[in-house]
LOLOSE-60378 format. One record per residue (C-alpha): residue number from 1; residue in three letters; chain; x, y, z. Coordinates in steps of 0.25 Angstrom, whole numbers, padded with zeros to 4 digits. Layout:
! residues N
+------+-------+------+-------+-------+-------+
: roke : dotor : vodo :    xx :    yy :    zz :
+------+-------+------+-------+-------+-------+
:  NUM :   ALA :    A :     X :     Y :     Z :
...
+------+-------+------+-------+-------+-------+
***
This chain:
! residues 330
+------+-------+------+-------+-------+-------+
: roke : dotor : vodo :    xx :    yy :    zz :
+------+-------+------+-------+-------+-------+
:    1 :   MET :    A :  0000 :  0001 :  0000 :
:    2 :   SER :    A :  0013 :  0009 :  0003 :
:    3 :   LEU :    A :  0016 :  0008 : -0013 :
:    4 :   ILE :    A :  0002 :  0014 : -0016 :
:    5 :   SER :    A :  0002 :  0029 : -0020 :
:    6 :   VAL :    A : -0009 :  0037 : -0026 :
:    7 :   GLY :    A : -0009 :  0050 : -0036 :
:    8 :   LEU :    A : -0018 :  0059 : -0043 :
:    9 :   ASN :    A : -0009 :  0060 : -0056 :
:   10 :   ASN :    A : -0001 :  0051 : -0065 :
:   11 :   ASP :    A :  0012 :  0054 : -0059 :
:   12 :   GLY :    A :  0015 :  0041 : -0053 :
:   13 :   LEU :    A :  0011 :  0032 : -0066 :
:   14 :   LYS :    A :  0026 :  0035 : -0073 :
:   15 :   ASN :    A :  0032 :  0025 : -0061 :
:   16 :   CYS :    A :  0022 :  0013 : -0063 :
:   17 :   GLY :    A :  0024 :  0001 : -0068 :
:   18 :   MET :    A :  0011 : -0002 : -0071 :
:   19 :   VAL :    A : -0002 :  0008 : -0072 :
:   20 :   ILE :    A : -0016 :  0002 : -0070 :
:   21 :   GLU :    A : -0029 :  0009 : -0076 :
:   22 :   ALA :    A : -0041 :  0005 : -0070 :
:   23 :   VAL :    A : -0050 :  0016 : -0075 :
:   24 :   VAL :    A : -0065 :  0014 : -0081 :
:   25 :   GLU :    A : -0067 :  0006 : -0092 :
:   26 :   ASP :    A : -0065 :  0015 : -0104 :
:   27 :   LEU :    A : -0056 :  0014 : -0116 :
:   28 :   ALA :    A : -0055 :  0029 : -0118 :
:   29 :   ILE :    A : -0051 :  0033 : -0103 :
:   30 :   LYS :    A : -0042 :  0020 : -0103 :
:   31 :   GLN :    A : -0036 :  0024 : -0116 :
:   32 :   LYS :    A : -0033 :  0039 : -0110 :
:   33 :   ILE :    A : -0027 :  0033 : -0097 :
:   34 :   PHE :    A : -0018 :  0023 : -0104 :
:   35 :   SER :    A : -0012 :  0035 : -0115 :
:   36 :   GLU :    A : -0010 :  0044 : -0102 :
:   37 :   LEU :    A : -0004 :  0032 : -0095 :
:   38 :   SER :    A :  0006 :  0029 : -0107 :
:   39 :   GLY :    A :  0012 :  0042 : -0106 :
:   40 :   LEU :    A :  0013 :  0043 : -0090 :
:   41 :   THR :    A :  0019 :  0029 : -0088 :
:   42 :   GLY :    A :  0033 :  0023 : -0093 :
:   43 :   PRO :    A :  0036 :  0013 : -0104 :
:   44 :   GLU :    A :  0036 :  0002 : -0095 :
:   45 :   THR :    A :  0024 :  0005 : -0086 :
:   46 :   ILE :    A :  0012 : -0005 : -0089 :
:   47 :   LEU :    A : -0001 :  0001 : -0091 :
:   48 :   ALA :    A : -0013 : -0007 : -0087 :
:   49 :   SER :    A : -0029 : -0006 : -0089 :
:   50 :   ASN :    A : -0037 : -0013 : -0079 :
:   51 :   THR :    A : -0049 : -0013 : -0089 :
:   52 :   SER :    A : -0059 : -0025 : -0091 :
:   53 :   SER :    A : -0063 : -0024 : -0105 :
:   54 :   LEU :    A : -0057 : -0013 : -0113 :
:   55 :   SER :    A : -0045 : -0014 : -0123 :
:   56 :   VAL :    A : -0030 : -0012 : -0117 :
:   57 :   THR :    A : -0026 : -0010 : -0132 :
:   58 :   ARG :    A : -0035 :  0001 : -0134 :
:   59 :   MET :    A : -0030 :  0006 : -0120 :
:   60 :   ALA :    A : -0016 :  0006 : -0125 :
:   61 :   GLU :    A : -0019 :  0013 : -0138 :
:   62 :   GLY :    A : -0009 :  0025 : -0140 :
:   63 :   CYS :    A : -0001 :  0022 : -0128 :
:   64 :   ARG :    A :  0014 :  0024 : -0128 :
:   65 :   HIS :    A :  0016 :  0009 : -0123 :
:   66 :   PRO :    A :  0005 :  0000 : -0126 :
:   67 :   GLU :    A :  0013 : -0013 : -0124 :
:   68 :   ARG :    A :  0013 : -0009 : -0109 :
:   69 :   ILE :    A : -0002 : -0008 : -0109 :
:   70 :   LEU :    A : -0011 : -0019 : -0104 :
:   71 :   GLY :    A : -0024 : -0022 : -0096 :
:   72 :   LEU :    A : -0024 : -0027 : -0083 :
:   73 :   HIS :    A : -0039 : -0032 : -0079 :
:   74 :   PHE :    A : -0041 : -0033 : -0064 :
:   75 :   PHE :    A : -0054 : -0040 : -0060 :
:   76 :   ASN :    A : -0064 : -0034 : -0049 :
:   77 :   PRO :    A : -0062 : -0035 : -0038 :
:   78 :   VAL :    A : -0047 : -0033 : -0039 :
:   79 :   HIS :    A : -0043 : -0038 : -0026 :
:   80 :   ARG :    A : -0050 : -0051 : -0028 :
:   81 :   MET :    A : -0050 : -0055 : -0042 :
:   82 :   PRO :    A : -0037 : -0061 : -0046 :
:   83 :   LEU :    A : -0037 : -0060 : -0061 :
:   84 :   VAL :    A : -0031 : -0050 : -0070 :
:   85 :   GLU :    A : -0031 : -0049 : -0082 :
:   86 :   VAL :    A : -0019 : -0044 : -0091 :
:   87 :   ILE :    A : -0023 : -0038 : -0104 :
:   88 :   ARG :    A : -0013 : -0039 : -0116 :
:   89 :   ALA :    A : -0016 : -0028 : -0126 :
:   90 :   GLN :    A : -0012 : -0027 : -0139 :
:   91 :   LYS :    A :  0002 : -0021 : -0137 :
:   92 :   THR :    A :  0005 : -0026 : -0122 :
:   93 :   SER :    A :  0019 : -0031 : -0121 :
:   94 :   GLN :    A :  0021 : -0044 : -0115 :
:   95 :   GLU :    A :  0030 : -0037 : -0105 :
:   96 :   THR :    A :  0019 : -0029 : -0100 :
:   97 :   ILE :    A :  0010 : -0040 : -0099 :
:   98 :   GLU :    A :  0020 : -0050 : -0090 :
:   99 :   ARG :    A :  0022 : -0037 : -0081 :
:  100 :   SER :    A :  0007 : -0037 : -0079 :
:  101 :   VAL :    A :  0004 : -0050 : -0077 :
:  102 :   LEU :    A :  0016 : -0050 : -0066 :
:  103 :   PHE :    A :  0009 : -0037 : -0059 :
:  104 :   ALA :    A : -0005 : -0043 : -0059 :
:  105 :   ARG :    A :  0002 : -0056 : -0052 :
:  106 :   ARG :    A :  0009 : -0047 : -0042 :
:  107 :   LEU :    A : -0005 : -0043 : -0038 :
:  108 :   GLY :    A : -0008 : -0056 : -0036 :
:  109 :   LYS :    A : -0017 : -0059 : -0048 :
:  110 :   SER :    A : -0019 : -0069 : -0058 :
:  111 :   VAL :    A : -0017 : -0065 : -0073 :
:  112 :   ILE :    A : -0022 : -0069 : -0086 :
:  113 :   VAL :    A : -0017 : -0061 : -0099 :
:  114 :   VAL :    A : -0027 : -0058 : -0109 :
:  115 :   ASP :    A : -0029 : -0050 : -0122 :
:  116 :   ASP :    A : -0035 : -0037 : -0124 :
:  117 :   LYS :    A : -0048 : -0042 : -0129 :
:  118 :   PRO :    A : -0062 : -0036 : -0125 :
:  119 :   GLY :    A : -0065 : -0040 : -0111 :
:  120 :   PHE :    A : -0051 : -0047 : -0109 :
:  121 :   LEU :    A : -0055 : -0061 : -0104 :
:  122 :   VAL :    A : -0061 : -0061 : -0091 :
:  123 :   ASN :    A : -0072 : -0049 : -0094 :
:  124 :   ARG :    A : -0073 : -0056 : -0109 :
:  125 :   LEU :    A : -0077 : -0069 : -0102 :
:  126 :   LEU :    A : -0086 : -0063 : -0089 :
:  127 :   LEU :    A : -0094 : -0052 : -0098 :
:  128 :   PRO :    A : -0103 : -0062 : -0106 :
:  129 :   TYR :    A : -0104 : -0071 : -0094 :
:  130 :   MET :    A : -0112 : -0059 : -0087 :
:  131 :   ASN :    A : -0117 : -0053 : -0099 :
:  132 :   GLU :    A : -0125 : -0068 : -0101 :
:  133 :   ALA :    A : -0131 : -0066 : -0087 :
:  134 :   ALA :    A : -0136 : -0053 : -0092 :
:  135 :   TYR :    A : -0143 : -0061 : -0104 :
:  136 :   LEU :    A : -0149 : -0071 : -0094 :
:  137 :   MET :    A : -0155 : -0060 : -0085 :
:  138 :   GLN :    A : -0161 : -0053 : -0096 :
:  139 :   GLU :    A : -0167 : -0065 : -0101 :
:  140 :   GLY :    A : -0174 : -0068 : -0087 :
:  141 :   MET :    A : -0164 : -0075 : -0078 :
:  142 :   ALA :    A : -0163 : -0069 : -0064 :
:  143 :   PRO :    A : -0150 : -0063 : -0060 :
:  144 :   GLU :    A : -0147 : -0070 : -0048 :
:  145 :   ARG :    A : -0150 : -0084 : -0056 :
:  146 :   ILE :    A : -0140 : -0080 : -0066 :
:  147 :   ASP :    A : -0130 : -0076 : -0054 :
:  148 :   ALA :    A : -0133 : -0089 : -0047 :
:  149 :   LEU :    A : -0130 : -0098 : -0059 :
:  150 :   ALA :    A : -0117 : -0092 : -0061 :
:  151 :   LYS :    A : -0113 : -0094 : -0046 :
:  152 :   GLN :    A : -0118 : -0108 : -0048 :
:  153 :   PHE :    A : -0108 : -0110 : -0058 :
:  154 :   GLY :    A : -0097 : -0105 : -0049 :
:  155 :   MET :    A : -0097 : -0089 : -0051 :
:  156 :   PRO :    A : -0093 : -0081 : -0040 :
:  157 :   MET :    A : -0104 : -0071 : -0044 :
:  158 :   GLY :    A : -0116 : -0071 : -0055 :
:  159 :   PRO :    A : -0113 : -0065 : -0068 :
:  160 :   LEU :    A : -0124 : -0052 : -0064 :
:  161 :   GLU :    A : -0118 : -0051 : -0050 :
:  162 :   LEU :    A : -0105 : -0050 : -0058 :
:  163 :   CYS :    A : -0110 : -0039 : -0067 :
:  164 :   ASP :    A : -0115 : -0031 : -0055 :
:  165 :   GLN :    A : -0102 : -0033 : -0047 :
:  166 :   VAL :    A : -0094 : -0028 : -0059 :
:  167 :   GLY :    A : -0103 : -0017 : -0063 :
:  168 :   ILE :    A : -0114 : -0019 : -0074 :
:  169 :   ASP :    A : -0109 : -0005 : -0080 :
:  170 :   VAL :    A : -0095 : -0012 : -0081 :
:  171 :   GLY :    A : -0101 : -0026 : -0085 :
:  172 :   TYR :    A : -0109 : -0019 : -0097 :
:  173 :   LYS :    A : -0096 : -0011 : -0102 :
:  174 :   VAL :    A : -0087 : -0022 : -0103 :
:  175 :   ALA :    A : -0098 : -0030 : -0110 :
:  176 :   ARG :    A : -0101 : -0020 : -0119 :
:  177 :   ILE :    A : -0086 : -0020 : -0122 :
:  178 :   LEU :    A : -0087 : -0035 : -0125 :
:  179 :   GLU :    A : -0100 : -0033 : -0134 :
:  180 :   LYS :    A : -0093 : -0023 : -0142 :
:  181 :   ALA :    A : -0080 : -0031 : -0144 :
:  182 :   PHE :    A : -0088 : -0045 : -0146 :
:  183 :   GLY :    A : -0101 : -0041 : -0152 :
:  184 :   ALA :    A : -0114 : -0050 : -0151 :
:  185 :   ARG :    A : -0109 : -0061 : -0142 :
:  186 :   MET :    A : -0105 : -0051 : -0130 :
:  187 :   LYS :    A : -0118 : -0042 : -0133 :
:  188 :   VAL :    A : -0121 : -0037 : -0119 :
:  189 :   ALA :    A : -0135 : -0041 : -0112 :
:  190 :   PRO :    A : -0145 : -0030 : -0112 :
:  191 :   LEU :    A : -0148 : -0032 : -0098 :
:  192 :   LEU :    A : -0133 : -0027 : -0095 :
:  193 :   GLU :    A : -0135 : -0014 : -0102 :
:  194 :   THR :    A : -0150 : -0013 : -0096 :
:  195 :   VAL :    A : -0145 : -0014 : -0082 :
:  196 :   LYS :    A : -0132 : -0004 : -0085 :
:  197 :   GLN :    A : -0143 :  0006 : -0090 :
:  198 :   GLN :    A : -0151 :  0005 : -0078 :
:  199 :   GLY :    A : -0137 :  0010 : -0071 :
:  200 :   LEU :    A : -0137 : -0004 : -0063 :
:  201 :   LEU :    A : -0121 : -0006 : -0062 :
:  202 :   GLY :    A : -0121 : -0017 : -0052 :
:  203 :   LYS :    A : -0116 : -0018 : -0038 :
:  204 :   LYS :    A : -0109 : -0007 : -0037 :
:  205 :   SER :    A : -0122 :  0002 : -0039 :
:  206 :   GLY :    A : -0130 : -0007 : -0030 :
:  207 :   LYS :    A : -0138 : -0012 : -0043 :
:  208 :   GLY :    A : -0135 : -0020 : -0054 :
:  209 :   PHE :    A : -0142 : -0035 : -0058 :
:  210 :   TYR :    A : -0143 : -0035 : -0042 :
:  211 :   ILE :    A : -0147 : -0026 : -0032 :
:  212 :   TYR :    A : -0136 : -0026 : -0022 :
:  213 :   SER :    A : -0136 : -0022 : -0007 :
:  214 :   LYS :    A : -0128 : -0010 :  0000 :
:  215 :   ASP :    A : -0117 : -0017 :  0003 :
:  216 :   GLY :    A : -0117 : -0027 : -0010 :
:  217 :   ARG :    A : -0120 : -0040 : -0002 :
:  218 :   LYS :    A : -0134 : -0042 : -0007 :
:  219 :   LYS :    A : -0140 : -0042 : -0020 :
:  220 :   LYS :    A : -0154 : -0044 : -0026 :
:  221 :   PRO :    A : -0157 : -0045 : -0040 :
:  222 :   ASN :    A : -0161 : -0030 : -0047 :
:  223 :   PRO :    A : -0174 : -0031 : -0051 :
:  224 :   VAL :    A : -0172 : -0019 : -0060 :
:  225 :   VAL :    A : -0164 : -0028 : -0069 :
:  226 :   LYS :    A : -0174 : -0039 : -0068 :
:  227 :   ASN :    A : -0186 : -0032 : -0070 :
:  228 :   HIS :    A : -0181 : -0029 : -0085 :
:  229 :   LEU :    A : -0180 : -0045 : -0087 :
:  230 :   PRO :    A : -0188 : -0057 : -0089 :
:  231 :   HIS :    A : -0193 : -0064 : -0076 :
:  232 :   SER :    A : -0187 : -0077 : -0080 :
:  233 :   SER :    A : -0178 : -0085 : -0089 :
:  234 :   GLU :    A : -0179 : -0099 : -0096 :
:  235 :   THR :    A : -0165 : -0100 : -0096 :
:  236 :   THR :    A : -0159 : -0110 : -0086 :
:  237 :   ASP :    A : -0149 : -0110 : -0076 :
:  238 :   ASP :    A : -0139 : -0120 : -0085 :
:  239 :   GLN :    A : -0141 : -0111 : -0096 :
:  240 :   ALA :    A : -0138 : -0098 : -0091 :
:  241 :   ARG :    A : -0126 : -0103 : -0085 :
:  242 :   LYS :    A : -0121 : -0109 : -0097 :
:  243 :   ARG :    A : -0125 : -0095 : -0105 :
:  244 :   MET :    A : -0115 : -0087 : -0094 :
:  245 :   ILE :    A : -0103 : -0098 : -0093 :
:  246 :   THR :    A : -0103 : -0102 : -0108 :
:  247 :   THR :    A : -0103 : -0088 : -0113 :
:  248 :   MET :    A : -0090 : -0086 : -0105 :
:  249 :   ILE :    A : -0084 : -0100 : -0110 :
:  250 :   ASN :    A : -0088 : -0096 : -0125 :
:  251 :   GLU :    A : -0080 : -0081 : -0123 :
:  252 :   ALA :    A : -0069 : -0088 : -0116 :
:  253 :   ALA :    A : -0066 : -0097 : -0129 :
:  254 :   ARG :    A : -0066 : -0084 : -0137 :
:  255 :   CYS :    A : -0056 : -0079 : -0128 :
:  256 :   LEU :    A : -0047 : -0089 : -0129 :
:  257 :   ASP :    A : -0048 : -0089 : -0144 :
:  258 :   GLU :    A : -0045 : -0074 : -0146 :
:  259 :   HIS :    A : -0033 : -0076 : -0135 :
:  260 :   VAL :    A : -0040 : -0067 : -0125 :
:  261 :   THR :    A : -0031 : -0075 : -0115 :
:  262 :   ASP :    A : -0022 : -0088 : -0117 :
:  263 :   SER :    A : -0029 : -0100 : -0111 :
:  264 :   PRO :    A : -0041 : -0106 : -0105 :
:  265 :   GLY :    A : -0034 : -0105 : -0091 :
:  266 :   SER :    A : -0033 : -0090 : -0093 :
:  267 :   VAL :    A : -0049 : -0089 : -0096 :
:  268 :   ASP :    A : -0051 : -0098 : -0083 :
:  269 :   MET :    A : -0041 : -0091 : -0074 :
:  270 :   GLY :    A : -0048 : -0077 : -0079 :
:  271 :   LEU :    A : -0062 : -0082 : -0076 :
:  272 :   ILE :    A : -0058 : -0088 : -0062 :
:  273 :   LEU :    A : -0050 : -0077 : -0058 :
:  274 :   GLY :    A : -0057 : -0064 : -0064 :
:  275 :   THR :    A : -0072 : -0069 : -0063 :
:  276 :   GLY :    A : -0072 : -0080 : -0051 :
:  277 :   PHE :    A : -0076 : -0090 : -0062 :
:  278 :   PRO :    A : -0078 : -0103 : -0053 :
:  279 :   PRO :    A : -0063 : -0109 : -0052 :
:  280 :   TYR :    A : -0069 : -0123 : -0049 :
:  281 :   ARG :    A : -0073 : -0124 : -0064 :
:  282 :   GLY :    A : -0058 : -0122 : -0067 :
:  283 :   GLY :    A : -0062 : -0109 : -0075 :
:  284 :   LEU :    A : -0072 : -0106 : -0087 :
:  285 :   LEU :    A : -0065 : -0114 : -0098 :
:  286 :   ARG :    A : -0061 : -0125 : -0090 :
:  287 :   TYR :    A : -0076 : -0126 : -0085 :
:  288 :   ALA :    A : -0078 : -0125 : -0101 :
:  289 :   ASP :    A : -0069 : -0138 : -0104 :
:  290 :   THR :    A : -0078 : -0145 : -0093 :
:  291 :   LEU :    A : -0090 : -0142 : -0102 :
:  292 :   GLY :    A : -0084 : -0144 : -0115 :
:  293 :   ALA :    A : -0082 : -0135 : -0127 :
:  294 :   ALA :    A : -0092 : -0143 : -0135 :
:  295 :   LEU :    A : -0104 : -0141 : -0123 :
:  296 :   ILE :    A : -0101 : -0127 : -0122 :
:  297 :   MET :    A : -0103 : -0125 : -0138 :
:  298 :   LYS :    A : -0116 : -0132 : -0136 :
:  299 :   ASP :    A : -0120 : -0123 : -0126 :
:  300 :   LEU :    A : -0117 : -0110 : -0132 :
:  301 :   GLU :    A : -0123 : -0114 : -0145 :
:  302 :   ARG :    A : -0136 : -0118 : -0139 :
:  303 :   LEU :    A : -0135 : -0104 : -0131 :
:  304 :   GLN :    A : -0132 : -0097 : -0144 :
:  305 :   ARG :    A : -0144 : -0104 : -0151 :
:  306 :   SER :    A : -0154 : -0102 : -0139 :
:  307 :   LEU :    A : -0151 : -0088 : -0136 :
:  308 :   ASP :    A : -0149 : -0084 : -0152 :
:  309 :   SER :    A : -0134 : -0076 : -0146 :
:  310 :   VAL :    A : -0121 : -0075 : -0151 :
:  311 :   ARG :    A : -0116 : -0074 : -0136 :
:  312 :   PHE :    A : -0115 : -0089 : -0137 :
:  313 :   GLU :    A : -0109 : -0092 : -0150 :
:  314 :   PRO :    A : -0099 : -0102 : -0148 :
:  315 :   ALA :    A : -0082 : -0097 : -0148 :
:  316 :   LEU :    A : -0074 : -0102 : -0158 :
:  317 :   TYR :    A : -0064 : -0107 : -0149 :
:  318 :   LEU :    A : -0075 : -0115 : -0140 :
:  319 :   ARG :    A : -0081 : -0121 : -0154 :
:  320 :   LYS :    A : -0067 : -0126 : -0158 :
:  321 :   LEU :    A : -0065 : -0133 : -0143 :
:  322 :   ALA :    A : -0078 : -0140 : -0145 :
:  323 :   GLU :    A : -0074 : -0146 : -0158 :
:  324 :   GLN :    A : -0061 : -0151 : -0154 :
:  325 :   ASN :    A : -0067 : -0156 : -0142 :
:  326 :   LYS :    A : -0058 : -0148 : -0133 :
:  327 :   GLY :    A : -0058 : -0139 : -0120 :
:  328 :   PHE :    A : -0052 : -0125 : -0117 :
:  329 :   TYR :    A : -0040 : -0131 : -0111 :
:  330 :   ASP :    A : -0038 : -0143 : -0120 :
+------+-------+------+-------+-------+-------+
***
C-alpha cells in the first residue's frame, strides 16, 4: 500500500512500465486516451485496455508504438474472479504479450491469450447464453424458472440474474457490438432492448429482471417486465437448457475455427474461471465431448427448424467433428 501514489495530472506516467486504462466502453474516448498516452510514455511502456468487447487494434491506430498496445480484460468482481484475458491486437509484439502474461500471473491471475475479435472469447460465448435466456423469457418462461434451470446445471447464478448483476445497459451494449459484428445469429432479443429503454439497469439500480431489496440480498421477479410477456410457455425444461448451453458450444466451435484462442483447454479454462461454468463438468467443451458432436448437431438442427432461427445454425467446425466422429479434444 505504501507504493500507491495518486495525482491529478499525467506527470507520473512517463515512469510507468505499464498503464492500464479502464474508462467507459466508448471506442472514440479510448482512442483519444491511447493517442495521448503514446505521447506521454516511453517506448518500453506497455499500454493496456481493460475493454470487455471493443477492438484494441482500433484503439492503437495512430499511436507511436502500436506493438506495445494490447488488451488486459479483468473480470468482475476483480478481487474474486481469477481470469484475465490477454488480447493480442494486430500489431502487438510477442514481447509485449509475454510481459503482460507475466504481469497478470504476478497478480495471482490465470491467463488466456485471445485474438482481437469482437467479444474476445468469454463474452462472445456468454452473451449468446444470456441472450437466449431473454428469448425464452419473452416466449413466456418465468425468469425464476430459467435461472433455476441454469443453476441446476451447475452455473453459479442464472443468466437473467447475471444480466442484472453485470448491468442490463452494459450487457445490452456488448450484445449490440456482437450483433453488429456477426449479424442475424447474434440478433439481440427484443426484450433486452425493451427492458433497457424502460430504464431498468439491474441490481445497481435496484430493478431489472428482478426487484432487489435495499441490501441486495433478496429479490423477486419484476412485474413490470413480466406484464408485457405471455403468461406461459410450451418450452420444456430440457429444451430450454439445451437452447442456452448448445448455443455456447456452437459459438465456441466458431472461436476455435477462427483461432480466437489456441485450444479447447483455453476455452474451458476461460469459461470456468471467467463465468463460473461448473468445474465438475470439466468445462464447456469437455462437457460437449460427453454428449458427442453428432448429438449436438442434431439438437441444433432441430432447434433451427422449430424456431426458424439462424441462431442455431451449426458451425462448420462442429459439422466436421460430427462427420469425422471426433470430439473437441481428439
